[in-house]
Each structure stands twice: as structure tokens, then as C-alpha cells.
N, C-alpha and C positions, 0 to 999 in steps of 0.2 A: 627329071632333066631339068626342070625349072628350079627345083631346091638347089641343085649344083650351081647353077648360073647365079642365083641369089648369093650364095656363099662365096662365090667368085668375086662377084661385085663388092660385097662386104669386105672382102681381104683387101681388094683393089683400093677401097676407099681408104681404109684403115692405113695402109702403106702411103696414100697420098697425103693424108693428113700428118703421119709422122714425117715424111719428107719435108712439107712445108713448115713445120714446127721447127725441125732441125735447122733448115736454111735460114731460119730467122735467128738462131742462136750461134751458128758456126758461121762466122764471117771474118773480115780482116779486123784486125784490132786496129783501134783508133790511135793514132800517135799523139804522144804528149809533147808539148812544146817544152824547149829547153832554153832557158834565159841566162845569159851571162850578166848577172845584175850590175855589176859595176860599169858596164856599157849602156845601161838605159837608166833613164830618171825614174824615180820612185812611182810617179803618176803611170808611167807606161808599164811598169811592171805590175802594179795594181789592177790596171785595165786588162792586162793579159790575163790575170786570174779571173776576173769578173766574166770576160768574154768566153773563155774556154773551160771555167770550172775548176781547173787544176793545172800546174806546171812544174817542170823540175827547175829549181832557181840554184844557180851556181856561181860562186866567186872563189877567189885564191885567199887562203889564210896569211897572216903577216909572215909566217914561217914559208911560205910558197906551196902550201899543199891545197889541192881542190877541196873545197866542201860544197857539197850538194845535198838537197832533200826535195821531197815532194811538197808543195805548198799548195793551198786549196782557196776557194772564195769563200766558202762557208764550212763550218764545223759539221754540217750535215752530210759533206762528202767524205768524212773519215769513216773507214770501216770499223766497226767494234772489234776489239775493245779499246781502240783509240780513241782519243779525245782532242778535239781541236783546242790549240794554244796560240796565245799571240805570239810572234816572233819578230826579230828585226833582222834585215839583212842589209849589207852595204849597196847603196846605189850610186850613180854617178853624181847625184846633187845632194846626198845625205848619207852620214855614216849608218843610219839606221831606219829602214823603210819597214813600216808596220804590215806585216803580212800574218797569215795564219798556217800553222804547221800541224799535221796530226802526230800526236804523240802518244805511243801505244803504253808509256810508262807512266802517265799521268791520271791513273784511276782515282776517283775520288775515294772509294771505299773498296778495300781488298775483298771484303765478304760479298760485295755486290749487293748489300742490303739496301742502299739508296742508289739509285740509278740516275741521280740528277746531273745532266750535261748541260751547261749554258750553250746557247746557241751564239756563235761569233760569226759575222757575216762583214766582208768588204763591201760598203755602200757607195764607196766613190773613190776614183782613182787618186 
């Protein structure tokens, strides 16, 4: 009878550990901020990226079409094979606010022999 009790306890503990592990990985997805760039000054846009790590930046093209993409505070926030590249978005106070965008097509080497990726980081708003 004691052996059956140990097996039951072991199964219970295994199930409990699995439940705790899954509860940490399954949860509400954190929302990403969406910023209309032409309504904010460049320093506010950059501060949002520094504070939150990433945001969707949006503006309207000269043709009236919406343009948006995900921008980050550091190229380390880009998922492989994307690379962080400097980009410019229009802001209320400037035509080109310098930010970082993850570009999946900017690979240094198609054969992946050299995996050098410069680390870009927004350090001040």
C-alpha cells in the first residue's frame, strides 16, 4: 500500500510542477503601444521606445496611405534573422526622427558564414 501512495504522490507532484510551469508561459499577451508619430515630438517617440522596448509607430504617407511598423529601443529586441537598422519617421517637430526598425531582409551574409550584427541602441530621447 505504501508503494501505491508514493506513486500517487509522485504523479501529483509532477502534475503540480507542470501546471505551475504552464501557468507562467500561458498568460495574457502584453499590449504594444501604438504611436501616431506626427502627433508627438521626436523625443517623446524615442522615450516611448526606451521605456517600453518596442512600439508600433504609424504615420500617413504623402498619398494618404497609413504606414506603420514595429520599432525597438535596441537591435537586441529583433528576432532572428531580422537585423536592427536605423530608420527615420516623421514627428511633429522634425521630418526624420531617428529610430530602430527590425529588418528581416538586411542580412549581412546570405550564407550565414559571418554572423556579425552591430548592436544599435537608442540611448537618449
